[in-house]
C-alpha positions as CSV (number, residue, x, y, z in Angstrom):
1,M,-10.5,31.7,37.2
2,G,-8.5,30.3,40.1
3,G,-10.8,27.4,41.0
4,P,-9.9,23.8,41.0
5,R,-9.4,22.1,37.7
6,G,-11.9,19.5,36.5
7,P,-11.2,15.8,36.3
8,G,-10.1,16.1,32.7
9,S,-7.5,18.8,33.4
10,G,-4.0,18.5,32.2
11,A,-2.6,18.4,35.7
12,E,-4.8,15.4,36.6
13,R,-3.9,13.7,33.3
14,E,-0.2,14.2,34.0
15,S,-0.7,12.8,37.6
16,R,-2.1,9.7,35.9
17,G,1.0,9.4,33.7
18,G,-0.6,11.0,30.7
19,S,0.4,14.1,28.7
20,M,-1.3,17.0,27.0
21,L,0.9,16.4,23.9
22,A,1.8,13.2,22.3
23,P,5.5,12.6,22.9
24,K,7.7,13.0,19.8
25,S,9.6,10.1,18.5
26,P,13.2,10.2,19.6
27,R,15.5,11.6,16.9
28,L,17.6,8.9,15.3
29,P,21.4,9.4,15.5
30,E,22.9,10.8,12.3
31,P,26.1,9.6,10.7
32,R,29.1,11.8,11.3
33,I,30.1,14.5,8.7
34,P,33.9,14.5,8.3
35,D,35.7,17.8,8.8
36,G,36.0,19.8,5.6
37,V,32.6,18.7,4.1
38,T,30.5,21.8,4.0
39,G,27.7,20.8,1.6
40,K,28.8,23.5,-0.8
41,E,30.3,20.8,-2.9
42,L,26.8,20.1,-4.3
43,D,26.1,21.2,-7.8
44,R,24.2,24.5,-7.8
45,T,21.1,23.0,-9.4
46,V,20.9,20.5,-6.6
47,F,21.5,23.1,-3.9
48,L,18.6,25.1,-5.3
49,Q,16.3,22.3,-4.3
50,L,17.1,23.0,-0.7
51,R,15.8,26.6,-0.7
52,T,12.5,25.5,0.9
53,L,14.4,24.4,4.0
54,S,15.7,26.4,6.9
55,K,19.3,27.5,6.5
56,E,20.5,25.2,9.1
57,N,18.6,22.2,7.8
58,A,19.6,22.9,4.2
59,E,23.3,22.9,5.2
60,G,22.9,19.6,7.0
61,V,21.0,17.9,4.2
62,A,23.6,19.2,1.7
63,Q,26.4,17.6,3.7
64,H,24.6,14.3,3.9
65,L,23.9,14.3,0.2
66,V,27.6,15.0,-0.5
67,M,28.6,12.1,1.8
68,A,26.0,9.8,0.3
69,A,27.6,10.3,-3.0
70,A,31.1,10.0,-1.7
71,T,30.5,6.8,0.2
72,L,28.5,5.3,-2.7
73,E,31.5,6.0,-5.0
74,A,33.7,4.3,-2.4
75,D,31.4,1.3,-2.4
76,D,30.6,1.8,1.3
77,L,26.9,1.1,0.9
78,D,26.1,1.0,4.6
79,A,27.5,4.5,5.1
80,A,25.8,5.7,1.9
81,L,22.5,4.3,3.1
82,A,22.8,6.0,6.5
83,H,23.5,9.4,4.9
84,A,20.8,9.1,2.3
85,E,18.2,8.0,4.8
86,T,19.2,11.0,7.0
87,A,18.8,13.3,4.1
88,V,15.3,11.9,3.4
89,R,14.2,12.2,7.1
90,R,15.2,15.8,7.1
91,A,14.0,16.7,3.6
92,G,11.6,14.1,2.3
93,R,10.1,16.4,-0.3
94,V,13.5,17.3,-1.9
95,P,13.9,15.3,-5.1
96,A,17.7,15.0,-4.7
97,A,17.3,13.3,-1.3
98,R,14.8,10.8,-2.7
99,E,17.0,10.1,-5.7
100,A,20.1,9.6,-3.5
101,L,18.2,7.0,-1.4
102,G,16.9,5.3,-4.5
103,M,20.4,5.1,-5.9
104,V,21.8,3.5,-2.8
105,A,19.0,1.0,-2.8
106,Y,19.6,0.3,-6.4
107,R,23.3,-0.4,-5.8
108,Q,22.3,-2.7,-2.9
109,G,20.0,-4.7,-5.3
110,D,16.9,-3.6,-3.4
111,F,15.0,-2.8,-6.6
112,A,11.6,-2.5,-5.0
113,R,12.7,0.3,-2.6
114,A,14.8,1.9,-5.4
115,L,11.8,2.0,-7.7
116,T,9.7,3.6,-5.0
117,E,12.2,6.3,-4.4
118,F,12.8,7.0,-8.1
119,R,9.1,7.3,-8.6
120,T,8.8,9.8,-5.7
121,A,11.8,11.8,-7.0
122,R,10.2,11.8,-10.5
123,R,6.9,13.0,-9.1
124,L,8.5,15.8,-7.0
125,S,10.8,17.0,-9.8
126,G,8.7,16.5,-12.8
127,S,11.8,15.1,-14.6
128,N,11.9,11.8,-16.5
129,H,15.7,11.4,-16.3
130,L,15.4,8.5,-13.9
131,L,13.3,6.5,-16.3
132,P,16.2,4.2,-17.5
133,L,16.8,3.3,-13.9
134,M,13.2,2.7,-13.2
135,V,13.0,0.4,-16.2
136,D,16.1,-1.5,-14.9
137,C,14.4,-1.8,-11.5
138,E,11.4,-3.4,-13.1
139,R,13.8,-5.8,-14.9
140,G,15.6,-6.5,-11.6
141,L,12.2,-7.4,-10.1
142,G,11.6,-9.9,-12.9
143,R,8.8,-7.8,-14.4
144,H,10.1,-7.7,-18.0
145,G,6.8,-6.9,-19.6
146,R,6.2,-3.9,-17.4
147,A,9.8,-2.8,-18.0
148,L,9.3,-2.8,-21.7
149,E,6.0,-0.9,-21.4
150,L,7.7,1.8,-19.4
151,A,10.6,1.9,-21.8
152,A,8.1,2.5,-24.7
153,S,6.1,5.1,-22.8
154,P,5.6,8.6,-24.1
155,E,7.8,9.9,-21.3
156,A,10.7,8.0,-22.8
157,R,10.6,10.3,-25.8
158,T,11.4,13.3,-23.6
159,L,14.8,11.9,-22.6
160,S,18.0,13.4,-23.8
161,E,20.1,11.5,-26.3
162,A,22.4,10.3,-23.6
163,E,19.5,9.1,-21.5
164,R,18.0,7.3,-24.5
165,T,21.3,5.6,-25.1
166,E,21.3,4.3,-21.5
167,L,17.7,3.2,-21.9
168,A,18.6,1.3,-25.0
169,I,21.3,-0.6,-23.1
170,V,18.7,-1.6,-20.5
171,V,16.2,-2.7,-23.1
172,S,18.8,-4.8,-24.8
173,G,19.5,-6.5,-21.6
174,I,15.8,-7.2,-21.1
175,R,15.6,-8.7,-24.6
176,R,18.5,-11.0,-23.8
177,D,16.8,-12.1,-20.6
178,L,13.9,-13.1,-22.7
179,G,16.0,-15.0,-25.1
180,Q,15.4,-12.5,-27.9
181,D,19.1,-12.1,-29.0
182,D,18.3,-10.5,-32.4
183,A,16.0,-8.0,-30.8
184,A,18.7,-7.2,-28.2
185,L,21.1,-6.3,-30.9
186,V,18.6,-4.1,-32.7
187,A,17.8,-2.3,-29.5
188,L,21.3,-1.0,-29.4
189,Q,21.4,0.4,-32.9
190,V,20.8,4.0,-31.8
191,P,22.4,7.1,-33.4
192,A,25.1,7.2,-30.7
193,L,26.4,3.8,-31.8
194,R,28.0,5.4,-34.8
195,R,30.1,7.7,-32.7
196,G,33.8,7.2,-32.1
197,P,35.4,6.0,-28.8
198,S,36.2,9.5,-27.8
199,A,32.5,10.4,-27.6
200,G,32.0,8.7,-24.3
201,V,29.8,5.9,-25.6
202,F,32.1,3.0,-24.6
203,R,29.3,1.4,-22.6
204,L,27.2,1.3,-25.6
205,H,30.1,-0.1,-27.7
206,Y,30.6,-2.7,-25.0
207,A,27.0,-3.8,-24.9
208,Y,26.9,-4.0,-28.7
209,A,30.0,-6.2,-28.7
210,D,28.5,-8.5,-26.1
211,A,25.2,-8.8,-28.0
212,L,27.2,-9.7,-31.2
213,L,29.1,-12.3,-29.2
214,G,25.8,-13.7,-28.0
215,L,24.8,-14.2,-31.6
216,G,28.1,-16.0,-32.4
217,R,29.5,-13.1,-34.5
218,E,33.0,-13.1,-32.8
219,D,34.9,-11.1,-35.5
220,E,32.4,-8.3,-35.2
221,A,32.3,-8.5,-31.5
222,R,36.1,-8.2,-31.3
223,E,35.9,-5.0,-33.3
224,W,33.4,-3.4,-31.0
225,F,35.2,-4.6,-27.8
226,A,38.3,-2.9,-29.2
227,K,36.2,0.3,-29.6
228,A,35.0,0.0,-26.0
229,V,38.6,-0.5,-24.8
230,A,39.6,2.7,-26.6
231,G,36.9,4.7,-25.0
232,D,37.0,3.2,-21.5
233,T,40.0,5.1,-20.3
234,E,39.1,4.6,-16.6
235,G,38.7,0.9,-16.8
236,E,35.0,0.9,-15.8
237,T,34.2,-2.3,-17.8
238,D,36.1,-5.5,-18.4
239,A,36.4,-4.8,-22.1
240,V,40.2,-5.5,-22.0
241,E,39.6,-8.9,-20.5
242,R,36.8,-9.8,-23.0
243,L,39.0,-8.8,-25.9
244,E,41.9,-10.9,-24.5
245,E,39.5,-13.9,-24.2
246,L,38.6,-13.5,-27.9
247,D,42.3,-13.4,-28.8
248,G,43.0,-16.5,-26.7
249,V,45.1,-14.6,-24.2
250,V,44.9,-16.1,-20.7
251,V,46.1,-14.1,-17.7
252,E,46.5,-16.2,-14.5
253,L,46.8,-14.5,-11.2
254,G,49.0,-15.7,-8.4
255,E,47.4,-17.4,-5.4
256,D,47.8,-14.3,-3.3
257,E,46.6,-11.9,-5.9
258,D,43.1,-10.5,-5.9
259,D,41.5,-9.4,-9.2
260,D,40.6,-5.9,-8.1
261,R,41.2,-4.2,-11.4
262,P,38.6,-1.6,-12.2
263,G,35.6,-3.1,-14.0
264,A,36.7,-6.7,-13.5
265,E,33.3,-7.5,-12.2
266,A,31.4,-4.7,-13.9
267,G,31.3,-6.6,-17.2
268,S,28.7,-6.2,-19.7
269,E,26.0,-8.2,-18.4
270,G,23.2,-7.3,-16.2
271,A,21.4,-4.1,-16.9
272,A,20.5,-4.1,-13.2
273,G,24.1,-4.3,-12.1
274,A,25.2,-2.4,-9.1
275,E,28.1,-0.8,-10.9
276,G,26.9,-0.9,-14.4
277,A,23.4,0.2,-14.5
278,A,21.5,2.8,-15.8
279,G,21.9,5.5,-14.1
280,A,23.2,6.1,-12.3
281,T,23.8,9.0,-11.1
282,G,22.0,10.4,-13.4
283,A,20.1,7.5,-14.1
284,A,21.6,7.0,-16.9
285,G,25.0,8.0,-17.4
286,S,24.2,11.5,-18.3
287,A,21.1,11.8,-16.5
288,G,20.7,12.9,-13.0
289,A,18.8,16.1,-13.1
290,T,18.8,16.0,-9.4
291,G,22.1,14.3,-9.4
292,A,22.0,13.4,-5.8
293,A,23.7,10.1,-6.0
294,G,25.6,7.6,-8.0
295,S,29.2,7.9,-8.4
296,A,29.1,11.6,-7.8
297,G,25.5,12.0,-7.6
298,A,25.0,14.3,-4.9
299,A,27.5,16.7,-6.3
300,G,26.0,17.1,-9.7
301,S,22.7,17.6,-11.2
302,E,24.0,16.4,-14.5
303,G,26.1,13.8,-12.7
304,A,26.6,10.5,-14.2
305,A,25.6,7.3,-12.7
306,P,26.7,3.8,-13.5
307,A,25.4,3.1,-16.9
308,P,23.5,0.0,-17.8
309,T,25.5,-2.8,-19.0
310,E,24.6,-5.7,-21.1
311,G,25.4,-9.4,-20.7
312,R,26.4,-11.2,-17.6
313,D,24.1,-10.3,-14.7
314,L,25.8,-8.0,-12.2
315,R,23.1,-8.7,-9.7
316,E,24.6,-12.1,-9.0
């Protein structure tokens, strides 16, 4: 009862510098959340994923997901990574957090890490919407055979039409990587190709134009680049420049001018491109069931991510 403690007692262990409990790892500093960001900016379907967390933690994770998306859209990849990693540390079993981290890694060109995060998000959510991005990651890792197998998997048949369109663009890029230019063109001949520019399929039109150009069919390529220009109202691709090249128009910038027009480097090529790849947010343009990243990612479960593009490799 009140007798002396034995040699293995806590008091004696502490006197020898030990501890009854293993010390916790120090908590890593978290990136600052700007005033005005509440976390409520998240799409409701994403916010529902946070119900398993405490109220305080859910609010914090939501804020970091919002900031991961905002900084990713602003091309501040270091800040986006910090916010996404914080979200994963605080909510590692929330699909939106893993998708957000995967999207940042994808944009950084770290395809191995992105693929790991996308696989985890897929396992946690049960959704296949990230499959186009996963295929593109396999491509980015140089595993073209594995990428094509994944693209032809039964899960691919569960994708929405918009997601299948994004997947087609990625597959076309893989075929071109392999020197299979005819197959690259065929891969893009999906139902959405027949839609007009106002249907939001300008990336598909762009990829098809680029594939035609790769086959030396310039007149047809010009027609499809024109369709891409008509649909790309935000200048996400360099369709205007590609069209001007075909028309023999040369625009020279002054010595002090930087070519920072939207899409100037987001051309067609490179399905694994940072700005033009599948997915993103929503791995695939329309995808993003968790919608935690990408251009708006964290703020929308059906958010759109940079879509795969075809042609020049954006990874360069």
